C-alpha positions as CSV (number, residue, x, y, z in Angstrom):
1,M,27.5,73.9,2.4
2,Q,29.8,72.1,-0.1
3,V,32.1,70.1,2.4
4,E,29.0,68.6,4.2
5,N,28.1,67.5,0.5
6,E,31.6,66.4,0.3
7,V,31.1,64.6,3.5
8,R,27.9,62.8,2.7
9,T,28.6,61.2,-0.5
10,P,30.7,57.8,0.7
11,V,27.7,56.5,2.6
12,K,25.6,55.6,-0.7
13,P,28.1,53.4,-2.1
14,I,28.4,51.7,1.7
15,N,24.9,51.4,2.4
16,E,24.6,49.7,-1.2
17,K,27.2,47.6,-0.3
18,A,25.9,46.6,3.4
19,A,22.3,45.9,1.8
20,R,24.2,43.8,-1.1
21,I,26.3,41.5,1.3
22,K,22.9,41.7,3.4
23,K,21.0,39.8,0.2
24,I,23.7,37.7,0.0
25,T,23.8,36.7,3.3
26,R,20.7,35.8,3.5
27,R,20.4,34.0,-0.1
28,T,22.8,31.8,1.0
29,F,20.5,31.0,4.9
30,I,18.2,30.2,2.9
31,Y,19.6,27.5,0.2
32,I,21.5,26.5,3.0
33,I,18.3,25.8,4.7
34,L,16.2,24.2,1.7
35,C,19.6,21.9,1.0
36,A,19.8,20.3,4.1
37,F,15.8,20.2,4.0
38,A,16.4,18.4,0.6
39,I,18.4,15.9,1.8
40,V,16.9,14.7,5.2
41,N,14.2,14.0,2.6
42,A,15.9,12.6,0.5
43,Y,18.3,10.4,2.1
44,P,15.5,8.0,3.5
45,I,14.4,7.0,0.2
46,L,18.4,6.9,-0.8
47,W,19.3,4.4,1.9
48,M,16.1,2.2,0.9
49,I,17.4,2.0,-2.8
50,M,20.9,1.5,-1.4
51,N,19.6,-1.5,0.6
52,S,17.9,-2.8,-1.7
53,F,21.3,-4.4,-3.4
54,K,22.6,-6.2,-0.4
55,S,22.0,-9.4,1.0
56,G,20.2,-10.5,3.9
57,Q,23.9,-10.7,5.5
58,D,24.8,-7.5,4.3
59,F,22.4,-5.8,5.5
60,A,22.6,-7.3,9.2
61,L,26.2,-6.0,9.2
62,N,25.8,-3.0,7.0
63,P,22.5,-1.0,6.9
64,F,24.1,2.0,6.1
65,G,26.8,1.9,4.3
66,L,27.7,0.7,0.2
67,P,26.6,-2.8,-0.7
68,T,30.0,-4.9,-0.8
69,E,28.4,-7.1,-3.7
70,W,25.1,-5.3,-6.0
71,I,22.4,-8.0,-5.4
72,W,19.9,-7.2,-8.8
73,T,18.1,-10.3,-8.0
74,N,16.2,-8.9,-5.2
75,Y,13.7,-7.3,-7.7
76,I,13.2,-10.4,-9.0
77,D,12.5,-12.1,-6.1
78,A,10.7,-8.6,-5.3
79,W,8.9,-8.7,-8.2
80,F,7.1,-12.1,-7.9
81,T,7.2,-12.4,-4.4
82,A,5.1,-9.4,-3.9
83,N,2.9,-10.3,-7.1
84,I,3.7,-7.2,-8.6
85,N,2.4,-8.3,-12.0
86,T,-1.2,-8.2,-10.9
87,Y,-1.1,-6.0,-8.1
88,F,0.4,-3.2,-9.8
89,F,-2.5,-3.2,-12.2
90,N,-5.1,-3.3,-10.0
91,S,-3.4,-0.3,-7.9
92,V,-2.6,1.7,-11.1
93,F,-6.9,0.8,-12.7
94,V,-8.5,1.2,-9.2
95,G,-5.9,4.5,-8.3
96,I,-6.7,6.2,-12.0
97,V,-10.5,5.6,-11.6
98,A,-10.8,7.3,-8.4
99,V,-8.5,9.8,-8.9
100,L,-10.8,10.7,-12.5
101,L,-14.5,10.8,-10.7
102,T,-13.2,12.6,-7.7
103,V,-11.4,15.3,-9.8
104,L,-14.9,15.5,-12.2
105,F,-16.7,15.4,-9.6
106,G,-15.1,17.4,-7.0
107,A,-14.5,20.3,-9.8
108,L,-18.5,20.7,-11.1
109,A,-19.6,21.1,-6.8
110,S,-16.4,23.7,-6.6
111,Y,-17.6,25.8,-9.3
112,F,-21.4,25.9,-7.9
113,L,-20.2,27.1,-4.4
114,A,-17.2,28.9,-6.2
115,R,-19.5,30.9,-8.5
116,F,-23.0,31.1,-7.4
117,Q,-24.8,32.9,-4.3
118,F,-27.5,29.8,-3.5
119,K,-29.3,28.9,0.4
120,G,-27.4,26.8,2.4
121,Q,-24.1,27.3,0.4
122,K,-22.1,28.1,3.3
123,V,-23.4,25.3,4.9
124,L,-23.3,22.8,1.9
125,Y,-19.2,23.7,1.8
126,G,-19.0,22.9,5.4
127,F,-20.4,19.7,5.1
128,F,-18.3,18.6,2.7
129,I,-15.0,20.4,4.7
130,L,-15.9,18.7,7.4
131,G,-14.7,15.2,5.9
132,L,-11.5,16.2,6.3
133,L,-11.9,15.9,9.7
134,V,-13.3,11.7,9.9
135,P,-11.2,9.2,10.7
136,I,-10.9,6.9,8.2
137,H,-10.1,4.3,10.1
138,A,-13.1,4.7,11.8
139,T,-15.2,4.1,8.9
140,L,-13.8,0.4,8.4
141,V,-16.2,-1.3,9.9
142,P,-19.3,0.6,8.7
143,M,-17.3,0.5,5.2
144,F,-17.5,-3.2,5.3
145,I,-21.4,-4.2,6.6
146,L,-22.3,-1.8,3.9
147,M,-20.5,-3.2,1.6
148,Q,-21.4,-6.5,2.1
149,N,-25.2,-5.4,2.3
150,I,-25.3,-3.7,-1.2
151,G,-22.8,-6.6,-2.9
152,L,-19.6,-4.5,-3.8
153,L,-17.9,-6.5,-1.2
154,D,-14.5,-8.0,-2.9
155,T,-14.5,-5.6,-6.2
156,R,-13.2,-2.8,-7.3
157,L,-15.6,-0.6,-6.8
158,A,-15.6,-1.6,-3.1
159,L,-11.9,0.7,-3.0
160,I,-13.3,3.3,-5.6
161,F,-16.0,4.5,-3.5
162,P,-14.1,4.9,-0.3
163,Y,-11.5,6.3,-2.6
164,I,-13.3,9.0,-4.1
165,A,-15.5,9.6,-0.8
166,F,-12.0,10.3,1.2
167,N,-10.7,12.8,-1.1
168,L,-13.9,14.9,-1.8
169,S,-13.1,17.0,0.6
170,I,-9.5,18.3,0.3
171,T,-10.5,18.1,-3.7
172,I,-13.4,20.5,-3.0
173,F,-11.2,22.6,-0.4
174,L,-8.4,23.0,-3.0
175,L,-10.6,24.1,-6.4
176,T,-13.3,25.7,-4.2
177,S,-10.7,28.6,-2.7
178,F,-9.4,28.6,-6.1
179,M,-11.6,29.1,-8.0
180,K,-13.4,32.5,-6.2
181,S,-10.7,34.2,-6.9
182,F,-11.8,34.4,-10.6
183,P,-13.0,37.3,-11.1
184,K,-16.6,37.5,-12.0
185,E,-16.2,39.4,-15.8
186,I,-14.9,36.7,-17.0
187,E,-18.5,34.8,-16.5
188,E,-20.4,37.9,-17.4
189,S,-18.6,38.3,-20.8
190,A,-19.0,34.7,-21.9
191,I,-22.8,34.8,-20.9
192,M,-22.7,37.8,-23.6
193,D,-21.6,35.5,-26.3
194,G,-23.9,33.2,-25.1
195,A,-22.5,30.4,-23.5
196,G,-24.5,28.3,-21.2
197,V,-23.4,27.6,-17.5
198,F,-21.5,24.1,-18.0
199,R,-20.2,25.7,-21.4
200,I,-18.5,28.2,-19.5
201,F,-17.6,25.7,-16.3
202,W,-15.6,23.5,-19.3
203,A,-13.9,26.1,-21.4
204,I,-13.2,28.6,-19.4
205,I,-12.8,27.5,-15.8
206,L,-11.9,23.8,-15.5
207,P,-9.0,25.1,-17.8
208,M,-8.1,28.7,-15.6
209,T,-7.6,26.2,-13.1
210,R,-5.2,23.2,-14.3
211,P,-2.5,24.5,-11.8
212,V,-4.6,23.2,-8.4
213,L,-6.0,20.8,-10.4
214,A,-2.7,18.7,-10.9
215,T,-2.0,19.1,-7.6
216,A,-5.4,18.3,-6.3
217,I,-5.0,15.2,-9.1
218,I,-1.2,13.9,-7.5
219,I,-2.8,14.2,-3.8
220,N,-5.7,11.8,-4.3
221,F,-3.2,9.5,-6.5
222,I,-0.1,9.1,-3.7
223,N,-3.3,8.8,-1.1
224,N,-4.9,6.3,-3.1
225,W,-1.9,4.6,-4.4
226,N,-1.1,4.1,-0.7
227,E,-3.8,2.5,0.8
228,F,-3.9,-0.4,2.8
229,S,-6.5,-0.2,5.5
230,F,-9.6,-0.4,3.2
231,A,-7.4,-3.0,0.6
232,L,-7.1,-4.9,3.8
233,V,-11.0,-4.9,4.8
234,L,-12.8,-4.9,1.4
235,I,-10.6,-7.3,-1.1
236,N,-10.2,-10.9,0.0
237,S,-9.5,-12.4,-3.7
238,D,-6.0,-12.6,-4.7
239,A,-6.4,-11.7,-7.8
240,L,-8.3,-7.6,-7.0
241,R,-5.6,-7.3,-4.5
242,T,-3.8,-3.7,-4.6
243,L,0.0,-3.4,-4.1
244,P,0.1,-2.3,-0.6
245,L,-0.8,-5.8,0.6
246,G,1.9,-7.3,-1.8
247,L,4.4,-5.8,0.2
248,A,2.7,-7.4,3.2
249,N,3.9,-10.5,2.3
250,F,7.8,-9.7,2.6
251,A,6.4,-10.5,5.9
252,G,6.8,-14.0,8.0
253,Q,6.1,-15.5,11.3
254,H,9.0,-15.5,12.3
255,S,11.7,-13.4,9.2
256,T,11.1,-10.8,7.2
257,N,12.9,-10.0,3.9
258,Y,13.8,-6.8,4.4
259,T,16.5,-6.4,1.1
260,A,13.9,-8.0,-0.9
261,Q,10.9,-5.4,0.5
262,M,13.2,-2.9,-0.1
263,A,13.6,-3.9,-3.3
264,A,9.5,-3.7,-3.8
265,L,9.7,-0.4,-2.2
266,T,11.3,0.7,-4.8
267,I,9.5,-0.6,-7.8
268,V,6.5,0.8,-6.3
269,L,7.8,4.5,-5.8
270,I,9.2,4.7,-9.2
271,P,5.3,5.2,-10.7
272,T,4.8,8.3,-7.8
273,I,8.0,9.6,-8.7
274,I,7.2,9.4,-12.8
275,F,4.2,10.5,-12.1
276,Y,5.0,13.9,-10.2
277,L,8.1,14.5,-12.1
278,I,4.7,14.9,-15.6
279,M,3.0,17.4,-13.3
280,E,5.5,18.6,-11.9
281,K,5.3,22.2,-14.0
282,Q,1.3,22.6,-13.2
283,I,1.9,22.2,-9.3
284,I,4.6,24.7,-9.0
285,Q,2.0,27.1,-10.9
286,G,-1.2,25.8,-8.5
287,M,1.7,26.5,-5.6
288,T,3.1,30.2,-6.5
289,Q,-0.6,31.0,-7.8
290,G,-2.4,30.3,-4.7
291,A,0.7,32.0,-2.4
292,V,0.3,35.2,-4.5
293,K,-4.2,34.7,-4.9
294,G,-4.4,34.4,-1.0
């Protein structure tokens, strides 16, 4: 027995060493995949920024190299050509108002769908989720006729209402799934303390959904910020147009000023990056908590 124990003792360190090597190899492989994925996603942005400092001739001769001469005036041309001074305010105003109203109505609807039992609850939830399957472009003509009949055509409300309608489904889907994971004891203790339904929503449920709210906000904001079709069809006045319409000004009948267009795209990209960096902590919390709670 003593000889047998002496023979078996080295097995444990060898197994631990093999497990450690396997763990390091797996982690290294995951990091390599993530770095490759990051490079693939970051390269188009870096390529766009790099070409925004080139001249038209430099871009045509060497689209993938560094600029031979850094042309900073491209950003000045882009600012005035795309009328960013006016269009930027319109995009920010319409986008933020639509996001706030979408999150407010979506959070209220999700609260009642997730925390209350009533007849037709599943049918109503399915009705909201069905909106995810509706193609936006198929509604352009009916939306134009509707806005014309109610007198909202060529106004900011003509964009705000469709943005709310088409982002409400994804907002309710995210918030309802998250709110269903909360234990019932939270509301029961609040009711015993004398809190009403809306007090529970504002003081307890809404703060607890802050991580997934950040995810919904940034999804809605990006959708509104980049939206082109509704802005093109429903807005005629130049003073009410949004940034995606301004970016179309670089395409002429016979040529396109690509370097100035990339400079304008870089300017447009900055608010989205800043918005994401502000909400990054809440977004990561929402993703990790959603993964744990299923």
